[in-house]
ROVEX-133303 format. One record per residue (C-alpha): residue number from 0; residue in three letters; x, y, z. Coordinates in nm, 3 decimals. Layout:
% residues N
- NUM, Ala, X, Y, Z
...
//
This chain:
% residues 483
- 0, Met, -6.943, 5.815, 4.781
- 1, Ile, -6.565, 5.777, 4.758
- 2, Asn, -6.429, 5.463, 4.589
- 3, Ile, -6.275, 5.308, 4.902
- 4, Gln, -6.616, 5.318, 5.074
- 5, Lys, -6.784, 5.144, 4.780
- 6, Lys, -6.525, 4.865, 4.788
- 7, Leu, -6.502, 4.852, 5.172
- 8, Thr, -6.123, 4.852, 5.154
- 9, Asn, -5.892, 4.847, 5.454
- 10, Ser, -5.823, 5.216, 5.384
- 11, Phe, -6.191, 5.290, 5.435
- 12, Tyr, -6.201, 5.091, 5.758
- 13, Ser, -5.904, 5.296, 5.877
- 14, Leu, -6.078, 5.621, 5.782
- 15, Leu, -6.401, 5.503, 5.945
- 16, Ser, -6.210, 5.433, 6.267
- 17, Leu, -6.062, 5.782, 6.308
- 18, Pro, -6.360, 5.958, 6.477
- 19, Ala, -6.378, 5.679, 6.738
- 20, Thr, -5.999, 5.706, 6.765
- 21, Ala, -6.030, 6.075, 6.856
- 22, Met, -6.265, 5.991, 7.142
- 23, Gly, -6.053, 5.694, 7.245
- 24, Phe, -5.747, 5.919, 7.261
- 25, Ala, -5.937, 6.166, 7.479
- 26, Leu, -6.043, 5.878, 7.704
- 27, Ser, -5.683, 5.751, 7.723
- 28, Ile, -5.572, 6.094, 7.842
- 29, Gln, -5.849, 6.093, 8.100
- 30, Ile, -5.744, 5.748, 8.226
- 31, Ser, -5.373, 5.827, 8.227
- 32, Ala, -5.373, 6.180, 8.363
- 33, Leu, -5.694, 6.260, 8.553
- 34, Ser, -5.630, 6.071, 8.881
- 35, Trp, -5.262, 6.167, 8.866
- 36, Ile, -5.318, 6.541, 8.818
- 37, Leu, -5.598, 6.557, 9.077
- 38, Thr, -5.382, 6.377, 9.335
- 39, Thr, -5.044, 6.542, 9.273
- 40, Lys, -5.126, 6.896, 9.157
- 41, Tyr, -5.457, 6.963, 9.332
- 42, His, -5.407, 6.729, 9.632
- 43, Leu, -5.755, 6.576, 9.631
- 44, Gln, -5.826, 6.275, 9.856
- 45, Ile, -5.901, 5.934, 9.704
- 46, Glu, -6.275, 5.970, 9.778
- 47, Asp, -6.281, 6.307, 9.599
- 48, Val, -6.097, 6.158, 9.301
- 49, Gly, -6.364, 5.887, 9.283
- 50, Leu, -6.631, 6.160, 9.297
- 51, Val, -6.473, 6.342, 9.002
- 52, Trp, -6.459, 6.016, 8.805
- 53, Ala, -6.823, 5.952, 8.888
- 54, Ser, -6.930, 6.272, 8.716
- 55, Gly, -6.846, 6.122, 8.378
- 56, Pro, -7.068, 5.814, 8.405
- 57, Ile, -7.349, 6.038, 8.533
- 58, Ala, -7.317, 6.235, 8.210
- 59, Gly, -7.315, 5.912, 8.011
- 60, Ile, -7.637, 5.778, 8.163
- 61, Leu, -7.844, 6.035, 7.979
- 62, Gly, -7.594, 6.162, 7.726
- 63, Gln, -7.549, 5.855, 7.509
- 64, Val, -7.914, 5.745, 7.521
- 65, Ile, -8.046, 6.089, 7.427
- 66, Ile, -7.784, 6.145, 7.158
- 67, Gly, -7.851, 5.795, 7.023
- 68, Ile, -8.225, 5.857, 6.993
- 69, Val, -8.178, 6.199, 6.836
- 70, Ser, -7.908, 6.088, 6.592
- 71, Asp, -8.133, 5.805, 6.470
- 72, Lys, -8.394, 6.060, 6.363
- 73, Val, -8.217, 6.376, 6.247
- 74, Trp, -8.048, 6.458, 5.918
- 75, Leu, -7.816, 6.761, 5.936
- 76, Trp, -7.504, 6.863, 5.743
- 77, Asn, -7.556, 6.561, 5.512
- 78, Gly, -7.530, 6.318, 5.800
- 79, Arg, -7.709, 6.149, 6.085
- 80, Arg, -7.406, 6.097, 6.310
- 81, Arg, -7.179, 6.369, 6.168
- 82, Pro, -7.315, 6.672, 6.361
- 83, Phe, -7.269, 6.502, 6.698
- 84, Ile, -6.918, 6.383, 6.615
- 85, Leu, -6.816, 6.738, 6.520
- 86, Ile, -6.970, 6.903, 6.828
- 87, Gly, -6.843, 6.638, 7.069
- 88, Gly, -6.490, 6.646, 6.926
- 89, Phe, -6.468, 7.024, 6.964
- 90, Leu, -6.596, 7.016, 7.324
- 91, Ala, -6.359, 6.733, 7.420
- 92, Ala, -6.058, 6.925, 7.286
- 93, Val, -6.154, 7.239, 7.480
- 94, Met, -6.204, 7.045, 7.806
- 95, Leu, -5.868, 6.870, 7.767
- 96, Leu, -5.713, 7.215, 7.736
- 97, Ala, -5.887, 7.315, 8.060
- 98, Leu, -5.772, 7.007, 8.257
- 99, Pro, -5.422, 7.128, 8.357
- 100, Asn, -5.554, 7.480, 8.416
- 101, Ile, -5.825, 7.403, 8.674
- 102, Asp, -5.656, 7.623, 8.934
- 103, Ile, -5.637, 7.918, 8.694
- 104, Ile, -6.002, 7.872, 8.593
- 105, Thr, -6.104, 7.851, 8.961
- 106, Lys, -5.926, 8.178, 9.044
- 107, Thr, -6.066, 8.349, 8.734
- 108, Leu, -6.420, 8.249, 8.825
- 109, Gly, -6.366, 8.355, 9.187
- 110, Phe, -6.457, 8.013, 9.331
- 111, Asp, -6.321, 7.889, 9.662
- 112, Gly, -6.243, 7.522, 9.597
- 113, Ile, -6.090, 7.311, 9.325
- 114, Leu, -6.329, 7.015, 9.356
- 115, Gly, -6.636, 7.185, 9.209
- 116, Val, -6.449, 7.312, 8.902
- 117, Ala, -6.274, 6.975, 8.857
- 118, Ile, -6.613, 6.801, 8.859
- 119, Ala, -6.755, 7.051, 8.609
- 120, Ile, -6.463, 7.005, 8.368
- 121, Ala, -6.459, 6.626, 8.406
- 122, Leu, -6.837, 6.619, 8.355
- 123, Thr, -6.817, 6.828, 8.038
- 124, Leu, -6.521, 6.629, 7.907
- 125, Asp, -6.695, 6.297, 7.960
- 126, Leu, -7.023, 6.432, 7.824
- 127, Ala, -6.835, 6.544, 7.513
- 128, Ile, -6.676, 6.201, 7.478
- 129, Asn, -7.014, 6.036, 7.528
- 130, Val, -7.180, 6.270, 7.279
- 131, Ser, -6.931, 6.156, 7.017
- 132, Phe, -6.867, 5.794, 7.115
- 133, Asn, -7.221, 5.684, 7.036
- 134, Pro, -7.226, 5.827, 6.681
- 135, Thr, -6.868, 5.715, 6.609
- 136, Arg, -6.966, 5.356, 6.686
- 137, Ser, -7.313, 5.373, 6.532
- 138, Ile, -7.178, 5.502, 6.202
- 139, Ile, -6.974, 5.182, 6.161
- 140, Ala, -7.293, 4.975, 6.182
- 141, Asp, -7.468, 5.221, 5.948
- 142, Val, -7.219, 5.187, 5.661
- 143, Thr, -7.118, 4.819, 5.689
- 144, Pro, -7.326, 4.508, 5.608
- 145, Glu, -7.416, 4.265, 5.887
- 146, Gly, -7.183, 3.975, 5.956
- 147, Val, -6.813, 3.948, 5.881
- 148, Glu, -6.770, 4.300, 5.742
- 149, Arg, -6.925, 4.462, 6.048
- 150, Thr, -6.707, 4.258, 6.284
- 151, Lys, -6.412, 4.367, 6.073
- 152, Gly, -6.523, 4.729, 6.106
- 153, Tyr, -6.525, 4.717, 6.486
- 154, Ala, -6.200, 4.519, 6.495
- 155, Trp, -6.030, 4.785, 6.282
- 156, Met, -6.187, 5.054, 6.500
- 157, Gln, -6.014, 4.912, 6.804
- 158, Thr, -5.684, 4.847, 6.626
- 159, Ile, -5.656, 5.205, 6.498
- 160, Ser, -5.797, 5.354, 6.819
- 161, Gly, -5.581, 5.128, 7.034
- 162, Thr, -5.267, 5.226, 6.841
- 163, Phe, -5.331, 5.592, 6.916
- 164, Gly, -5.411, 5.494, 7.276
- 165, Val, -5.065, 5.338, 7.297
- 166, Leu, -4.923, 5.662, 7.159
- 167, Ala, -5.099, 5.847, 7.442
- 168, Tyr, -4.937, 5.630, 7.707
- 169, Val, -4.596, 5.651, 7.535
- 170, Ile, -4.613, 6.029, 7.549
- 171, Gly, -4.717, 6.016, 7.915
- 172, Ala, -4.444, 5.766, 8.008
- 173, Val, -4.153, 5.907, 7.805
- 174, Trp, -4.227, 6.278, 7.852
- 175, Asp, -4.505, 6.370, 8.093
- 176, Asn, -4.881, 6.397, 8.122
- 177, Tyr, -4.883, 6.769, 8.048
- 178, Ile, -4.734, 6.715, 7.702
- 179, Leu, -4.982, 6.431, 7.656
- 180, Ile, -5.277, 6.660, 7.734
- 181, Tyr, -5.169, 6.938, 7.497
- 182, Ala, -5.088, 6.691, 7.216
- 183, Gly, -5.433, 6.540, 7.272
- 184, Val, -5.604, 6.875, 7.214
- 185, Val, -5.465, 6.887, 6.858
- 186, Leu, -5.522, 6.520, 6.774
- 187, Val, -5.877, 6.501, 6.911
- 188, Leu, -5.976, 6.810, 6.716
- 189, Ala, -5.824, 6.686, 6.388
- 190, Leu, -5.938, 6.322, 6.402
- 191, Ser, -6.295, 6.405, 6.498
- 192, Ile, -6.351, 6.673, 6.234
- 193, Ile, -6.161, 6.589, 5.912
- 194, Pro, -6.261, 6.222, 5.847
- 195, Thr, -6.637, 6.282, 5.883
- 196, Phe, -6.647, 6.477, 5.556
- 197, Phe, -6.521, 6.173, 5.361
- 198, Ile, -6.774, 5.920, 5.496
- 199, Glu, -7.114, 5.907, 5.324
- 200, Glu, -7.399, 5.801, 5.553
- 201, Pro, -7.713, 5.621, 5.428
- 202, Arg, -8.034, 5.823, 5.440
- 203, Glu, -8.239, 5.509, 5.519
- 204, Leu, -8.164, 5.222, 5.758
- 205, Lys, -8.299, 4.866, 5.753
- 206, Ser, -8.554, 4.785, 6.025
- 207, Gln, -8.655, 4.454, 6.183
- 208, Asp, -9.018, 4.549, 6.126
- 209, Leu, -8.994, 4.670, 5.768
- 210, Gln, -8.756, 4.603, 5.482
- 211, Lys, -8.672, 4.973, 5.474
- 212, Thr, -8.798, 5.247, 5.697
- 213, Glu, -8.753, 5.617, 5.727
- 214, Val, -8.574, 5.669, 6.057
- 215, Lys, -8.801, 5.956, 6.154
- 216, Asn, -9.097, 5.713, 6.168
- 217, Ser, -8.925, 5.481, 6.416
- 218, His, -9.056, 5.521, 6.772
- 219, Thr, -8.955, 5.375, 7.107
- 220, Ser, -9.153, 5.422, 7.428
- 221, Phe, -8.998, 5.486, 7.769
- 222, Leu, -9.145, 5.159, 7.900
- 223, Glu, -8.984, 4.970, 7.612
- 224, Ile, -8.649, 5.126, 7.701
- 225, Leu, -8.691, 5.025, 8.067
- 226, Asn, -8.780, 4.671, 7.963
- 227, Asn, -8.474, 4.649, 7.737
- 228, Ile, -8.237, 4.739, 8.023
- 229, Gln, -8.400, 4.513, 8.285
- 230, Pro, -8.070, 4.346, 8.392
- 231, Leu, -7.937, 4.693, 8.479
- 232, Trp, -8.222, 4.793, 8.712
- 233, Gly, -8.015, 4.722, 9.022
- 234, Phe, -7.731, 4.938, 8.889
- 235, Leu, -7.977, 5.214, 8.798
- 236, Leu, -8.138, 5.209, 9.143
- 237, Tyr, -7.794, 5.230, 9.305
- 238, Ala, -7.702, 5.522, 9.078
- 239, Val, -8.011, 5.718, 9.183
- 240, Tyr, -7.952, 5.635, 9.551
- 241, Thr, -7.583, 5.720, 9.559
- 242, Ile, -7.617, 6.042, 9.360
- 243, Thr, -7.900, 6.153, 9.592
- 244, Ile, -7.711, 6.092, 9.916
- 245, Arg, -7.401, 6.262, 9.776
- 246, Leu, -7.600, 6.571, 9.681
- 247, Met, -7.763, 6.572, 10.027
- 248, His, -7.422, 6.515, 10.195
- 249, Val, -7.555, 6.213, 10.384
- 250, Glu, -7.311, 5.945, 10.499
- 251, Phe, -7.403, 5.581, 10.567
- 252, Asn, -7.159, 5.338, 10.725
- 253, Asn, -7.351, 5.026, 10.626
- 254, Tyr, -7.388, 4.856, 10.288
- 255, Tyr, -7.756, 4.753, 10.306
- 256, Val, -7.858, 4.943, 9.992
- 257, Glu, -7.560, 4.807, 9.799
- 258, Ile, -7.655, 4.453, 9.899
- 259, Phe, -8.019, 4.512, 9.802
- 260, Cys, -7.919, 4.648, 9.460
- 261, Phe, -7.683, 4.354, 9.409
- 262, Val, -7.966, 4.109, 9.486
- 263, Ile, -8.191, 4.286, 9.232
- 264, Thr, -7.914, 4.267, 8.972
- 265, Ile, -7.860, 3.896, 9.029
- 266, Phe, -8.236, 3.828, 9.019
- 267, Phe, -8.293, 3.994, 8.680
- 268, Thr, -7.969, 3.852, 8.543
- 269, Val, -8.078, 3.498, 8.627
- 270, Lys, -8.426, 3.574, 8.493
- 271, Val, -8.295, 3.675, 8.151
- 272, Leu, -8.050, 3.383, 8.140
- 273, Leu, -8.339, 3.138, 8.184
- 274, Lys, -8.528, 3.283, 7.887
- 275, Asn, -8.519, 3.082, 7.565
- 276, Ser, -8.536, 3.259, 7.230
- 277, Lys, -8.647, 2.951, 7.035
- 278, Gly, -8.978, 3.005, 6.858
- 279, Lys, -8.964, 3.379, 6.920
- 280, Ser, -8.987, 3.645, 6.651
- 281, Glu, -8.667, 3.810, 6.531
- 282, Lys, -8.742, 4.118, 6.740
- 283, Glu, -8.822, 3.923, 7.059
- 284, Ser, -8.520, 3.700, 7.014
- 285, Gly, -8.300, 4.005, 6.962
- 286, Thr, -8.435, 4.169, 7.279
- 287, Ile, -8.355, 3.859, 7.487
- 288, Gly, -8.006, 3.845, 7.341
- 289, Phe, -7.954, 4.216, 7.404
- 290, Lys, -8.050, 4.178, 7.771
- 291, Lys, -7.804, 3.892, 7.816
- 292, Ile, -7.530, 4.105, 7.662
- 293, Leu, -7.609, 4.392, 7.901
- 294, Ala, -7.588, 4.160, 8.202
- 295, Ala, -7.255, 4.012, 8.096
- 296, His, -7.095, 4.341, 7.989
- 297, Ser, -7.192, 4.528, 8.306
- 298, Phe, -6.985, 4.303, 8.532
- 299, Thr, -6.688, 4.343, 8.298
- 300, Trp, -6.687, 4.716, 8.359
- 301, Ile, -6.709, 4.701, 8.738
- 302, Gly, -6.370, 4.530, 8.738
- 303, Ile, -6.209, 4.732, 8.461
- 304, Gln, -6.318, 5.072, 8.597
- 305, Thr, -6.200, 4.976, 8.946
- 306, Met, -5.854, 4.915, 8.797
- 307, Phe, -5.855, 5.243, 8.602
- 308, Ile, -5.955, 5.462, 8.896
- 309, Tyr, -5.754, 5.306, 9.178
- 310, Met, -5.443, 5.171, 9.004
- 311, Phe, -5.243, 5.471, 9.126
- 312, Ala, -5.349, 5.402, 9.486
- 313, Tyr, -5.259, 5.032, 9.446
- 314, Val, -4.911, 5.113, 9.310
- 315, Gln, -4.849, 5.363, 9.590
- 316, Phe, -4.957, 5.117, 9.860
- 317, Lys, -4.829, 4.782, 9.728
- 318, Val, -4.521, 4.870, 9.524
- 319, Tyr, -4.383, 5.168, 9.716
- 320, Asn, -4.531, 5.083, 10.061
- 321, Ile, -4.662, 5.437, 10.111
- 322, Pro, -4.998, 5.453, 10.293
- 323, Val, -5.267, 5.623, 10.088
- 324, Gly, -5.322, 5.967, 10.241
- 325, Val, -4.950, 6.025, 10.294
- 326, Thr, -4.810, 6.264, 10.033
- 327, Pro, -4.502, 6.117, 9.859
- 328, Thr, -4.210, 6.330, 9.748
- 329, Ala, -4.232, 6.499, 9.409
- 330, Ser, -3.984, 6.253, 9.255
- 331, Leu, -4.182, 5.954, 9.384
- 332, Gln, -4.505, 6.102, 9.252
- 333, Leu, -4.353, 6.124, 8.904
- 334, Glu, -4.213, 5.772, 8.933
- 335, Met, -4.547, 5.625, 9.042
- 336, Gly, -4.724, 5.815, 8.765
- 337, Arg, -4.478, 5.667, 8.516
- 338, Val, -4.542, 5.312, 8.643
- 339, Val, -4.918, 5.361, 8.595
- 340, Ser, -4.867, 5.516, 8.250
- 341, Ile, -4.642, 5.230, 8.136
- 342, Ser, -4.891, 4.978, 8.273
- 343, Phe, -5.177, 5.125, 8.071
- 344, Leu, -4.945, 5.165, 7.771
- 345, Ile, -4.879, 4.790, 7.772
- 346, Leu, -5.248, 4.714, 7.824
- 347, Asn, -5.341, 4.925, 7.524
- 348, Ala, -5.054, 4.801, 7.308
- 349, Val, -5.187, 4.447, 7.334
- 350, Gly, -5.539, 4.583, 7.297
- 351, Ala, -5.439, 4.753, 6.972
- 352, Ile, -5.265, 4.456, 6.810
- 353, Leu, -5.508, 4.175, 6.880
- 354, Pro, -5.852, 4.282, 6.746
- 355, Ala, -5.786, 4.304, 6.371
- 356, Phe, -5.498, 4.057, 6.349
- 357, Val, -5.591, 3.785, 6.602
- 358, Leu, -5.945, 3.817, 6.740
- 359, Glu, -6.128, 3.893, 6.414
- 360, Pro, -5.976, 3.588, 6.233
- 361, Leu, -6.049, 3.377, 6.544
- 362, Thr, -6.416, 3.482, 6.544
- 363, Arg, -6.452, 3.335, 6.195
- 364, Lys, -6.355, 2.994, 6.333
- 365, Ile, -6.522, 2.973, 6.676
- 366, Gly, -6.765, 3.269, 6.675
- 367, Arg, -6.767, 3.613, 6.834
- 368, Thr, -6.932, 3.531, 7.169
- 369, Lys, -6.713, 3.229, 7.243
- 370, Thr, -6.401, 3.427, 7.153
- 371, His, -6.506, 3.711, 7.382
- 372, Ala, -6.599, 3.478, 7.671
- 373, Ile, -6.253, 3.319, 7.655
- 374, Cys, -6.085, 3.661, 7.652
- 375, Ile, -6.283, 3.779, 7.956
- 376, Ser, -6.186, 3.457, 8.137
- 377, Thr, -5.817, 3.538, 8.081
- 378, Met, -5.877, 3.884, 8.226
- 379, Ala, -6.016, 3.737, 8.549
- 380, Ile, -5.702, 3.522, 8.574
- 381, Gly, -5.485, 3.830, 8.511
- 382, Tyr, -5.651, 4.023, 8.794
- 383, Leu, -5.599, 3.726, 9.024
- 384, Gly, -5.230, 3.739, 8.929
- 385, Leu, -5.208, 4.108, 9.020
- 386, Leu, -5.374, 4.033, 9.354
- 387, Phe, -5.113, 3.774, 9.454
- 388, Phe, -4.798, 3.879, 9.265
- 389, Gly, -4.832, 4.249, 9.170
- 390, Phe, -4.569, 4.384, 9.409
- 391, Ser, -4.312, 4.513, 9.157
- 392, Pro, -4.333, 4.718, 8.837
- 393, Ile, -4.195, 4.433, 8.621
- 394, Ile, -4.460, 4.183, 8.738
- 395, Ile, -4.731, 4.446, 8.694
- 396, Tyr, -4.615, 4.511, 8.336
- 397, Leu, -4.619, 4.139, 8.250
- 398, Leu, -4.965, 4.089, 8.396
- 399, Met, -5.097, 4.402, 8.224
- 400, Ala, -4.985, 4.250, 7.892
- 401, Phe, -5.189, 3.941, 7.977
- 402, Leu, -5.487, 4.158, 8.076
- 403, Gly, -5.459, 4.318, 7.733
- 404, Ile, -5.620, 4.008, 7.579
- 405, Gly, -5.945, 4.076, 7.760
- 406, Trp, -5.916, 4.452, 7.708
- 407, Ala, -5.874, 4.404, 7.331
- 408, Ser, -6.191, 4.201, 7.317
- 409, Thr, -6.392, 4.425, 7.554
- 410, Ile, -6.359, 4.733, 7.337
- 411, Ser, -6.417, 4.564, 7.002
- 412, Leu, -6.622, 4.242, 6.993
- 413, Pro, -6.922, 4.340, 7.215
- 414, Phe, -7.017, 4.612, 6.967
- 415, Ala, -7.027, 4.364, 6.680
- 416, Ile, -7.215, 4.109, 6.892
- 417, Met, -7.469, 4.365, 7.010
- 418, Ser, -7.527, 4.522, 6.668
- 419, Gln, -7.643, 4.186, 6.531
- 420, Lys, -7.918, 4.157, 6.795
- 421, Val, -8.099, 4.490, 6.760
- 422, Asp, -8.311, 4.687, 6.516
- 423, Gln, -8.074, 4.850, 6.267
- 424, Ala, -8.304, 5.153, 6.234
- 425, Lys, -8.255, 5.223, 6.607
- 426, Met, -7.880, 5.162, 6.624
- 427, Gly, -7.808, 5.494, 6.796
- 428, Leu, -8.066, 5.421, 7.066
- 429, Tyr, -7.931, 5.073, 7.133
- 430, Met, -7.571, 5.198, 7.135
- 431, Gly, -7.684, 5.442, 7.404
- 432, Leu, -7.859, 5.170, 7.604
- 433, Phe, -7.558, 4.944, 7.560
- 434, Asn, -7.343, 5.223, 7.704
- 435, Leu, -7.549, 5.203, 8.026
- 436, Ala, -7.383, 4.865, 8.082
- 437, Val, -7.060, 5.065, 8.101
- 438, Val, -7.150, 5.386, 8.285
- 439, Leu, -7.379, 5.242, 8.555
- 440, Pro, -7.114, 4.991, 8.669
- 441, Gln, -6.862, 5.277, 8.657
- 442, Leu, -7.071, 5.452, 8.921
- 443, Val, -7.051, 5.142, 9.136
- 444, Ala, -6.672, 5.152, 9.097
- 445, Ser, -6.656, 5.526, 9.171
- 446, Phe, -6.888, 5.531, 9.473
- 447, Gly, -6.938, 5.185, 9.624
- 448, Val, -6.593, 5.044, 9.551
- 449, Gly, -6.435, 5.384, 9.622
- 450, Gln, -6.586, 5.392, 9.970
- 451, Ala, -6.479, 5.034, 10.038
- 452, Val, -6.124, 5.095, 9.911
- 453, Gly, -6.098, 5.419, 10.106
- 454, Asn, -6.199, 5.240, 10.430
- 455, Ala, -5.985, 4.931, 10.369
- 456, Ser, -5.637, 4.921, 10.521
- 457, Asn, -5.529, 4.670, 10.256
- 458, Lys, -5.566, 4.814, 9.906
- 459, Ser, -5.552, 4.465, 9.755
- 460, Leu, -5.931, 4.491, 9.776
- 461, Ile, -5.904, 4.672, 9.440
- 462, Phe, -5.812, 4.352, 9.258
- 463, Ile, -6.033, 4.125, 9.469
- 464, Val, -6.328, 4.323, 9.332
- 465, Ser, -6.185, 4.313, 8.979
- 466, Thr, -6.124, 3.938, 8.987
- 467, Ile, -6.473, 3.849, 9.111
- 468, Ser, -6.642, 4.087, 8.866
- 469, Leu, -6.458, 3.951, 8.562
- 470, Ala, -6.519, 3.591, 8.670
- 471, Ile, -6.895, 3.660, 8.687
- 472, Ser, -6.883, 3.839, 8.352
- 473, Ala, -6.699, 3.555, 8.179
- 474, Thr, -6.958, 3.307, 8.306
- 475, Leu, -7.245, 3.521, 8.179
- 476, Trp, -7.090, 3.564, 7.834
- 477, Tyr, -7.105, 3.187, 7.781
- 478, Phe, -7.486, 3.216, 7.797
- 479, Val, -7.501, 3.462, 7.507
- 480, Lys, -7.586, 3.259, 7.199
- 481, Glu, -7.473, 3.348, 6.849
- 482, Glu, -7.665, 3.263, 6.534
//
């Protein structure tokens, strides 16, 4: 074990953050460039863009859970998480390289249609990111003690990752998205491979059931997994339904299934909120707390993913007054792409600065859950501001800076909050289940919200959905208790 790991210095926290940074950089490229390149270079419609985005969450539904379970139990190349970080980083770099060459790949393979190849590449890219994201976050919990040090680990993760995310948007805004993609290939490969050889992982992890347990002896049944994700059953049912009808090419003009799934979600959310953990065992109390976190976090990601996917359409419609479906000139396409890139740059700049230097010190005074609930509340207000005042690039930039408060908290504090509630010997599994509170709502944003936005004449619906979702999420976070 190297000396900085023994002493848990800031240098070690920086090193520990680099694998997650590699995946965060890949995700930043995906957010900044995917919708833009599919719309401008390959001329896909907004519904098709949403379909491509949906392929990633589909990969994440199984990808993170399976990888989490496996990485809890294996030991390969002197690591539990290391093999998956290395494989995922390599795949992500290769798929980024393929992204601007979809047309060439399509012609080489002899396919007639860009959409199928775009979905395959997006699916593999997001699967690669998911394969690595789980281990890169789990390894932080593995090598840091519970409490302040672990919160510090996730805060530093977001600060380092967020800084590189800002770099991604700077490259996209100052130069162009093609340079961003090719720079990302090099960075993702380097940051996911090199640091893992300097981090020593523990062979044994502490369990809630035993003082120390061999990970290979830790078992989780399928029914236990289903019980743990009960607040997400409505999202899961909608995912199965919407994927099925898309594969069968069936179109429905009503929203009965969406309403039914929403009712199920609200029912199980209220059910878990009414549960009291007093007098429960540590394991039972942790399970209740974990369910409340899933419920709160899922609504956060409906709003955030809606912004990520449809921000380009909103800018085109509201700022430049060009109806979606009408192809702008090449110069306007570049200009709109730059507005979106600068917007996300500002969002991530604030998201990079706050976690380690503002949020982590604040959590020591008022607690992690209260800090996060306040930050999510500010995000709901920010989306409301975009809904009423986001008609010029300058206003959008100012409001995106304000939204950065909630974004900084979303991608740092929930991991620390969640990791305190679950069995440490099954951290990979629970990281995978926790990821379902991200990917299942992303499917709602890609399919349900995408259909609604596509049919709506007023694209302000994008931020109506975001505002309501974040307001619900903020309310739910206040019910998550911290010891």
